[in-house]
MOPAC internal coordinates of N, CA, C and O (Angstrom, degrees):
PM7 1SCF
backbone

  N    0.0000 0     0.00 0     0.00 0    0    0    0
  C    1.4464 1     0.00 0     0.00 0    1    0    0
  C    1.4969 1   113.44 1     0.00 0    2    1    0
  O    1.2310 1   116.41 1   -55.70 1    3    2    1
  N    1.2099 1   124.43 1   124.30 1    3    2    1
  C    1.5381 1   122.82 1  -178.70 1    5    3    2
  C    1.5632 1   110.18 1   -76.80 1    6    5    3
  O    1.2310 1   118.81 1   -23.33 1    7    6    5
  N    1.2410 1   119.88 1   156.67 1    7    6    5
  C    1.4695 1   122.34 1  -171.20 1    9    7    6
  C    1.5913 1   107.73 1   -64.16 1   10    9    7
  O    1.2310 1   118.77 1   155.33 1   11   10    9
  N    1.3724 1   119.95 1   -24.67 1   11   10    9
  C    1.4492 1   115.77 1  -177.82 1   13   11   10
  C    1.3956 1   119.23 1   -95.30 1   14   13   11
  O    1.2310 1   121.82 1  -168.97 1   15   14   13
  N    1.4797 1   114.13 1    11.03 1   15   14   13
  C    1.4210 1   123.48 1   177.16 1   17   15   14
  C    1.5563 1   110.31 1  -122.05 1   18   17   15
  O    1.2310 1   121.27 1   -28.29 1   19   18   17
  N    1.3017 1   115.18 1   151.71 1   19   18   17
  C    1.4282 1   120.74 1  -178.28 1   21   19   18
  C    1.5930 1   108.08 1  -150.68 1   22   21   19
  O    1.2310 1   125.28 1   -37.00 1   23   22   21
  N    1.2580 1   107.47 1   143.00 1   23   22   21
  C    1.5574 1   110.38 1   176.98 1   25   23   22
  C    1.5135 1   111.35 1    61.92 1   26   25   23
  O    1.2310 1   118.10 1  -154.77 1   27   26   25
  N    1.2982 1   121.22 1    25.23 1   27   26   25
  C    1.4389 1   119.72 1   177.36 1   29   27   26
  C    1.4479 1   114.11 1    76.52 1   30   29   27
  O    1.2310 1   119.25 1  -177.09 1   31   30   29
  N    1.3927 1   119.04 1     2.91 1   31   30   29
  C    1.4836 1   124.43 1  -176.84 1   33   31   30
  C    1.5715 1   106.15 1  -104.46 1   34   33   31
  O    1.2310 1   121.84 1   -31.59 1   35   34   33
  N    1.2785 1   114.08 1   148.41 1   35   34   33
  C    1.4611 1   119.98 1   176.93 1   37   35   34
  C    1.5649 1   108.71 1   -83.29 1   38   37   35
  O    1.2310 1   120.21 1   -29.63 1   39   38   37
  N    1.2992 1   117.21 1   150.37 1   39   38   37
  C    1.3960 1   119.78 1   176.36 1   41   39   38
  C    1.6120 1   113.55 1   -70.22 1   42   41   39
  O    1.2310 1   122.03 1   159.65 1   43   42   41
  N    1.3304 1   113.72 1   -20.35 1   43   42   41
  C    1.4811 1   112.17 1   174.99 1   45   43   42
  C    1.4919 1   117.79 1   -62.23 1   46   45   43
  O    1.2310 1   121.64 1   175.04 1   47   46   45
  N    1.3475 1   114.47 1    -4.96 1   47   46   45
  C    1.4415 1   117.20 1   173.66 1   49   47   46
  C    1.5896 1   114.18 1   -77.73 1   50   49   47
  O    1.2310 1   122.75 1   158.15 1   51   50   49
  N    1.3219 1   112.34 1   -21.85 1   51   50   49
  C    1.4914 1   120.56 1  -173.72 1   53   51   50
  C    1.4882 1   110.88 1  -120.87 1   54   53   51
  O    1.2310 1   118.22 1   151.36 1   55   54   53
  N    1.2150 1   121.00 1   -28.64 1   55   54   53
  C    1.5559 1   125.67 1  -175.21 1   57   55   54
  C    1.4693 1   107.96 1   -80.99 1   58   57   55
  O    1.2310 1   119.73 1   -32.40 1   59   58   57
  N    1.4296 1   118.12 1   147.60 1   59   58   57
  C    1.3492 1   122.14 1   174.37 1   61   59   58
  C    1.5319 1   115.09 1   -96.84 1   62   61   59
  O    1.2310 1   118.37 1   -29.66 1   63   62   61
  N    1.2749 1   120.71 1   150.34 1   63   62   61
  C    1.4288 1   120.99 1  -179.91 1   65   63   62
  C    1.5611 1   108.10 1  -127.46 1   66   65   63
  O    1.2310 1   120.81 1   -43.11 1   67   66   65
  N    1.2177 1   116.06 1   136.89 1   67   66   65
  C    1.4103 1   117.88 1   179.34 1   69   67   66
  C    1.6229 1   116.96 1   -47.05 1   70   69   67
  O    1.2310 1   119.81 1   -45.55 1   71   70   69
  N    1.2700 1   117.96 1   134.45 1   71   70   69
  C    1.4486 1   116.67 1  -173.47 1   73   71   70
  C    1.4536 1   118.00 1    81.53 1   74   73   71
  O    1.2310 1   118.08 1   168.33 1   75   74   73
  N    1.3389 1   121.26 1   -11.67 1   75   74   73
  C    1.3990 1   121.31 1  -179.10 1   77   75   74
  C    1.4973 1   108.96 1  -121.21 1   78   77   75
  O    1.2310 1   121.19 1   -98.09 1   79   78   77
  N    1.2692 1   115.32 1    81.91 1   79   78   77
  C    1.4516 1   121.58 1   172.55 1   81   79   78
  C    1.6207 1   111.58 1   137.01 1   82   81   79
  O    1.2310 1   119.31 1    -1.07 1   83   82   81
  N    1.1500 1   118.91 1   178.93 1   83   82   81
  C    1.4624 1   126.93 1   175.84 1   85   83   82
  C    1.5131 1   103.53 1    61.02 1   86   85   83
  O    1.2310 1   122.79 1    39.31 1   87   86   85
  N    1.4091 1   112.26 1  -140.69 1   87   86   85
  C    1.5183 1   122.04 1  -172.89 1   89   87   86
  C    1.5719 1   108.06 1   -59.45 1   90   89   87
  O    1.2310 1   122.80 1   144.46 1   91   90   89
  N    1.2936 1   112.24 1   -35.54 1   91   90   89
  C    1.5829 1   111.31 1  -171.47 1   93   91   90
  C    1.5346 1   109.07 1   -67.50 1   94   93   91
  O    1.2310 1   115.68 1   157.61 1   95   94   93
  N    1.2972 1   125.81 1   -22.39 1   95   94   93
  C    1.4477 1   124.73 1   175.08 1   97   95   94
  C    1.4439 1   121.39 1  -116.94 1   98   97   95
  O    1.2310 1   121.69 1  -168.74 1   99   98   97
  N    1.3381 1   114.38 1    11.26 1   99   98   97
  C    1.4503 1   124.33 1  -169.64 1  101   99   98
  C    1.5699 1   105.18 1   -83.81 1  102  101   99
  O    1.2310 1   120.80 1   -48.81 1  103  102  101
  N    1.3761 1   116.07 1   131.19 1  103  102  101
  C    1.4710 1   119.27 1   170.60 1  105  103  102
  C    1.4446 1   116.09 1   -58.07 1  106  105  103
  O    1.2310 1   120.25 1   150.99 1  107  106  105
  N    1.4819 1   117.13 1   -29.01 1  107  106  105
  C    1.5133 1   120.80 1   175.70 1  109  107  106
  C    1.4231 1   108.25 1   -61.14 1  110  109  107
  O    1.2310 1   117.50 1   136.78 1  111  110  109
  N    1.3971 1   122.36 1   -43.22 1  111  110  109
  C    1.3806 1   122.09 1  -177.76 1  113  111  110
  C    1.6251 1   114.72 1   -59.73 1  114  113  111
  O    1.2310 1   123.39 1   142.68 1  115  114  113
  N    1.3295 1   111.10 1   -37.32 1  115  114  113
  C    1.4305 1   116.26 1   178.40 1  117  115  114
  C    1.5046 1   109.85 1   -73.17 1  118  117  115
  O    1.2310 1   118.77 1   145.21 1  119  118  117
  N    1.2779 1   119.94 1   -34.79 1  119  118  117
  C    1.4744 1   123.12 1   178.16 1  121  119  118
  C    1.4642 1   108.01 1   -62.28 1  122  121  119
  O    1.2310 1   118.20 1   130.62 1  123  122  121
  N    1.4050 1   121.04 1   -49.38 1  123  122  121
  C    1.4083 1   125.38 1  -173.00 1  125  123  122
  C    1.5212 1   111.19 1   -68.99 1  126  125  123
  O    1.2310 1   119.28 1   160.70 1  127  126  125
  N    1.3282 1   118.99 1   -19.30 1  127  126  125
  C    1.4737 1   116.97 1  -178.65 1  129  127  126
  C    1.5472 1   110.32 1  -111.03 1  130  129  127
  O    1.2310 1   120.78 1  -169.10 1  131  130  129
  N    1.3806 1   116.11 1    10.90 1  131  130  129
  C    1.5508 1   111.23 1   172.53 1  133  131  130
  C    1.4479 1   116.64 1   -83.31 1  134  133  131
  O    1.2310 1   122.36 1    -5.53 1  135  134  133
  N    1.2898 1   113.09 1   174.47 1  135  134  133
  C    1.5298 1   114.42 1  -171.73 1  137  135  134
  C    1.4762 1   112.36 1   -65.40 1  138  137  135
  O    1.2310 1   119.15 1   154.60 1  139  138  137
  N    1.3415 1   119.22 1   -25.40 1  139  138  137
  C    1.4900 1   121.04 1  -177.09 1  141  139  138
  C    1.5540 1   109.28 1   -74.67 1  142  141  139
  O    1.2310 1   120.77 1   133.88 1  143  142  141
  N    1.3297 1   116.13 1   -46.12 1  143  142  141
  C    1.4378 1   121.59 1  -173.44 1  145  143  142
  C    1.5489 1   121.85 1   -98.15 1  146  145  143
  O    1.2310 1   123.65 1   158.04 1  147  146  145
  N    1.3054 1   110.61 1   -21.96 1  147  146  145
  C    1.4581 1   117.39 1   175.61 1  149  147  146
  C    1.5572 1   115.60 1   -59.10 1  150  149  147
  O    1.2310 1   119.88 1   135.08 1  151  150  149
  N    1.2810 1   117.84 1   -44.92 1  151  150  149
  C    1.3976 1   117.13 1  -179.51 1  153  151  150
  C    1.5461 1   118.87 1   -71.56 1  154  153  151
  O    1.2310 1   120.18 1  -178.78 1  155  154  153
  N    1.2864 1   117.27 1     1.22 1  155  154  153
  C    1.4885 1   125.57 1  -179.73 1  157  155  154
  C    1.5661 1   110.35 1   -67.66 1  158  157  155
  O    1.2310 1   121.89 1   162.81 1  159  158  157
  N    1.3277 1   113.98 1   -17.19 1  159  158  157
  C    1.5423 1   113.45 1   172.78 1  161  159  158
  C    1.5272 1   112.67 1    87.80 1  162  161  159
  O    1.2310 1   117.92 1  -153.40 1  163  162  161
  N    1.3635 1   121.56 1    26.60 1  163  162  161
  C    1.3700 1   117.22 1   177.16 1  165  163  162
  C    1.5300 1   110.94 1   -61.81 1  166  165  163
  O    1.2310 1   117.19 1   -56.96 1  167  166  165
  N    1.4301 1   122.95 1   123.04 1  167  166  165
  C    1.4049 1   117.96 1  -171.24 1  169  167  166
  C    1.6086 1   110.49 1   -62.59 1  170  169  167
  O    1.2310 1   123.84 1   -21.67 1  171  170  169
  N    1.2472 1   110.25 1   158.33 1  171  170  169
  C    1.5778 1   113.55 1  -177.01 1  173  171  170
  C    1.4085 1   111.00 1   -65.75 1  174  173  171
  O    1.2310 1   114.51 1   145.10 1  175  174  173
  N    1.2611 1   128.00 1   -34.90 1  175  174  173
  C    1.3715 1   128.19 1  -178.78 1  177  175  174
  C    1.5473 1   108.25 1   -66.64 1  178  177  175
  O    1.2310 1   119.56 1   144.00 1  179  178  177
  N    1.3384 1   118.45 1   -36.00 1  179  178  177
  C    1.5417 1   119.39 1   178.13 1  181  179  178
  C    1.5524 1   109.13 1   -70.27 1  182  181  179
  O    1.2310 1   122.83 1   142.06 1  183  182  181
  N    1.3305 1   112.18 1   -37.94 1  183  182  181
  C    1.4662 1   118.94 1  -179.88 1  185  183  182
  C    1.5394 1   111.60 1   -60.69 1  186  185  183
  O    1.2310 1   124.29 1   134.41 1  187  186  185
  N    1.3446 1   109.36 1   -45.59 1  187  186  185
  C    1.4934 1   117.05 1  -178.13 1  189  187  186
  C    1.6071 1   111.60 1   -66.69 1  190  189  187
  O    1.2310 1   124.07 1   147.20 1  191  190  189
  N    1.3901 1   109.80 1   -32.80 1  191  190  189
  C    1.4413 1   114.28 1   178.66 1  193  191  190
  C    1.5717 1   114.38 1   -70.25 1  194  193  191
  O    1.2310 1   120.30 1   145.60 1  195  194  193
  N    1.3709 1   117.02 1   -34.40 1  195  194  193
  C    1.3405 1   122.96 1   171.00 1  197  195  194
  C    1.5929 1   116.48 1   -62.33 1  198  197  195
  O    1.2310 1   124.13 1   132.73 1  199  198  197
  N    1.4178 1   109.69 1   -47.27 1  199  198  197
  C    1.3685 1   117.30 1   171.05 1  201  199  198
  C    1.3928 1   119.04 1   -52.60 1  202  201  199
  O    1.2310 1   119.38 1   134.35 1  203  202  201
  N    1.4067 1   118.78 1   -45.65 1  203  202  201
  C    1.4141 1   132.13 1   175.46 1  205  203  202
  C    1.5744 1   108.73 1   -51.84 1  206  205  203
  O    1.2310 1   124.52 1   130.85 1  207  206  205
  N    1.3612 1   108.93 1   -49.15 1  207  206  205
  C    1.4762 1   122.26 1  -171.02 1  209  207  206
  C    1.6620 1   102.12 1   -61.94 1  210  209  207
  O    1.2310 1   123.36 1   132.85 1  211  210  209
  N    1.3089 1   111.17 1   -47.15 1  211  210  209
  C    1.5696 1   116.82 1  -176.78 1  213  211  210
  C    1.5668 1   108.50 1   -63.31 1  214  213  211
  O    1.2310 1   121.52 1   134.12 1  215  214  213
  N    1.3727 1   114.70 1   -45.88 1  215  214  213
  C    1.3991 1   116.70 1  -176.73 1  217  215  214
  C    1.6061 1   112.90 1   -73.79 1  218  217  215
  O    1.2310 1   118.38 1   166.96 1  219  218  217
  N    1.2581 1   120.69 1   -13.04 1  219  218  217
  C    1.4475 1   124.45 1  -179.02 1  221  219  218
  C    1.5351 1   110.96 1   -90.93 1  222  221  219
  O    1.2310 1   120.98 1  -152.61 1  223  222  221
  N    1.2954 1   115.73 1    27.39 1  223  222  221
  C    1.5071 1   119.20 1   178.00 1  225  223  222
  C    1.4861 1   111.31 1    79.23 1  226  225  223
  O    1.2310 1   114.91 1  -147.96 1  227  226  225
  N    1.2441 1   127.25 1    32.04 1  227  226  225
  C    1.4687 1   124.92 1   172.41 1  229  227  226
  C    1.6274 1   110.32 1   -55.77 1  230  229  227
  O    1.2310 1   119.25 1   145.76 1  231  230  229
  N    1.2544 1   119.05 1   -34.24 1  231  230  229
  C    1.5266 1   117.03 1  -177.39 1  233  231  230
  C    1.5294 1   112.91 1   -78.40 1  234  233  231
  O    1.2310 1   118.99 1  -177.93 1  235  234  233
  N    1.2960 1   119.53 1     2.07 1  235  234  233
  C    1.4302 1   121.29 1   167.49 1  237  235  234
  C    1.4876 1   116.20 1   -38.86 1  238  237  235
  O    1.2310 1   119.86 1   -49.18 1  239  238  237
  N    1.2756 1   117.87 1   130.82 1  239  238  237
  C    1.5297 1   119.28 1  -174.93 1  241  239  238
  C    1.5456 1   113.58 1   -77.19 1  242  241  239
  O    1.2310 1   121.38 1   163.41 1  243  242  241
  N    1.4207 1   114.96 1   -16.59 1  243  242  241
  C    1.3537 1   113.02 1   172.42 1  245  243  242
  C    1.6375 1   113.98 1    98.75 1  246  245  243
  O    1.2310 1   123.73 1   169.35 1  247  246  245
  N    1.3684 1   110.45 1   -10.65 1  247  246  245
  C    1.4830 1   117.40 1   179.73 1  249  247  246
  C    1.3907 1   107.56 1  -137.41 1  250  249  247
  O    1.2310 1   117.51 1   -23.70 1  251  250  249
  N    1.2768 1   122.34 1   156.30 1  251  250  249
  C    1.4587 1   128.02 1  -176.72 1  253  251  250
  C    1.5300 1   117.37 1  -100.95 1  254  253  251
  O    1.2310 1   120.81 1   144.71 1  255  254  253
  N    1.2720 1   116.05 1   -35.29 1  255  254  253
  C    1.4687 1   120.18 1  -179.10 1  257  255  254
  C    1.3907 1   112.15 1   -70.64 1  258  257  255
  O    1.2310 1   120.91 1   -41.33 1  259  258  257
  N    1.3252 1   115.87 1   138.67 1  259  258  257
  C    1.5885 1   121.16 1  -177.19 1  261  259  258
  C    1.5165 1   110.16 1   -56.05 1  262  261  259
  O    1.2310 1   118.20 1   133.33 1  263  262  261
  N    1.3943 1   121.03 1   -46.67 1  263  262  261
  C    1.3712 1   120.30 1  -173.68 1  265  263  262
  C    1.6113 1   114.09 1   -64.85 1  266  265  263
  O    1.2310 1   121.38 1   146.54 1  267  266  265
  N    1.3066 1   114.96 1   -33.46 1  267  266  265
  C    1.4445 1   120.14 1   172.61 1  269  267  266
  C    1.4539 1   114.96 1   -69.62 1  270  269  267
  O    1.2310 1   120.12 1   142.64 1  271  270  269
  N    1.4097 1   117.38 1   -37.36 1  271  270  269
  C    1.4255 1   118.65 1   177.58 1  273  271  270
  C    1.4842 1   111.80 1   -61.78 1  274  273  271
  O    1.2310 1   122.16 1   128.31 1  275  274  273
  N    1.3451 1   113.47 1   -51.69 1  275  274  273
  C    1.4166 1   118.11 1   178.63 1  277  275  274
  C    1.5419 1   109.92 1   -53.94 1  278  277  275
  O    1.2310 1   119.48 1   131.29 1  279  278  277
  N    1.2609 1   118.60 1   -48.71 1  279  278  277
  C    1.5468 1   122.37 1   179.93 1  281  279  278
  C    1.5205 1   108.62 1   -54.37 1  282  281  279
  O    1.2310 1   119.40 1   133.91 1  283  282  281
  N    1.3454 1   118.75 1   -46.09 1  283  282  281
  C    1.3470 1   127.23 1  -174.85 1  285  283  282
  C    1.5469 1   111.20 1   -65.06 1  286  285  283
  O    1.2310 1   121.95 1   137.57 1  287  286  285
  N    1.3574 1   113.87 1   -42.43 1  287  286  285
  C    1.3379 1   118.92 1   177.29 1  289  287  286
  C    1.5595 1   115.30 1   -69.57 1  290  289  287
  O    1.2310 1   121.58 1   155.97 1  291  290  289
  N    1.2368 1   114.57 1   -24.03 1  291  290  289
  C    1.5847 1   122.13 1   173.92 1  293  291  290
  C    1.5460 1   110.80 1   -82.75 1  294  293  291
  O    1.2310 1   119.45 1   177.11 1  295  294  293
  N    1.3466 1   118.65 1    -2.89 1  295  294  293
  C    1.5102 1   119.93 1   175.74 1  297  295  294
  C    1.4863 1   104.74 1    99.14 1  298  297  295
  O    1.2310 1   112.98 1  -179.75 1  299  298  297
  N    1.2608 1   130.86 1     0.25 1  299  298  297
  C    1.5121 1   122.52 1   178.09 1  301  299  298
  C    1.4779 1   110.71 1   -78.18 1  302  301  299
  O    1.2310 1   120.81 1   -30.86 1  303  302  301
  N    1.2577 1   116.05 1   149.14 1  303  302  301
  C    1.5112 1   119.42 1   169.74 1  305  303  302
  C    1.5232 1   113.42 1   -72.02 1  306  305  303
  O    1.2310 1   122.42 1   -38.66 1  307  306  305
  N    1.2970 1   112.98 1   141.34 1  307  306  305
  C    1.4317 1   119.80 1   177.57 1  309  307  306
  C    1.5564 1   110.56 1  -123.48 1  310  309  307
  O    1.2310 1   120.03 1   -26.21 1  311  310  309
  N    1.2250 1   117.55 1   153.79 1  311  310  309
  C    1.4684 1   121.25 1  -179.21 1  313  311  310
  C    1.6854 1   109.95 1   -67.34 1  314  313  311
  O    1.2310 1   123.34 1   -30.02 1  315  314  313
  N    1.1547 1   111.19 1   149.98 1  315  314  313
  C    1.5732 1   114.61 1   172.08 1  317  315  314
  C    1.4356 1   108.74 1   -67.07 1  318  317  315
  O    1.2310 1   122.99 1   -32.12 1  319  318  317
  N    1.2961 1   111.87 1   147.88 1  319  318  317
  C    1.5725 1   116.11 1   179.11 1  321  319  318
  C    1.5679 1   107.78 1   -65.15 1  322  321  319
  O    1.2310 1   126.05 1   -29.64 1  323  322  321
  N    1.3507 1   105.97 1   150.36 1  323  322  321
  C    1.5333 1   111.58 1   178.42 1  325  323  322
  C    1.6434 1   101.89 1   -76.08 1  326  325  323
  O    1.2310 1   124.85 1   -40.60 1  327  326  325
  N    1.4533 1   108.30 1   139.40 1  327  326  325
  C    1.4791 1   112.80 1   178.32 1  329  327  326
  C    1.4314 1   103.64 1   -86.51 1  330  329  327
  O    1.2310 1   122.59 1   -44.49 1  331  330  329
  N    1.3335 1   112.65 1   135.51 1  331  330  329
  C    1.5191 1   128.75 1  -178.92 1  333  331  330
  C    1.5617 1   110.11 1   -80.07 1  334  333  331
  O    1.2310 1   120.10 1   180.00 1  335  334  333

């Protein structure tokens, strides 16, 4: 087993790579830049704020256990995480 892999799974499942996630792949980014919405005049500072939000893990599912992540991805309600 290589140092960056565990349990037979590759780190590519959990690691982020530049250009593969966040604002770079968000449908919201494409919408804000398309011909219909781009001319609306969203200030550059606001656009950058949105991109930062997307890049700062906005897609996080909100739960850490694999079964709860799968349930949430499928649209099921999951309990809030316990506050430590």
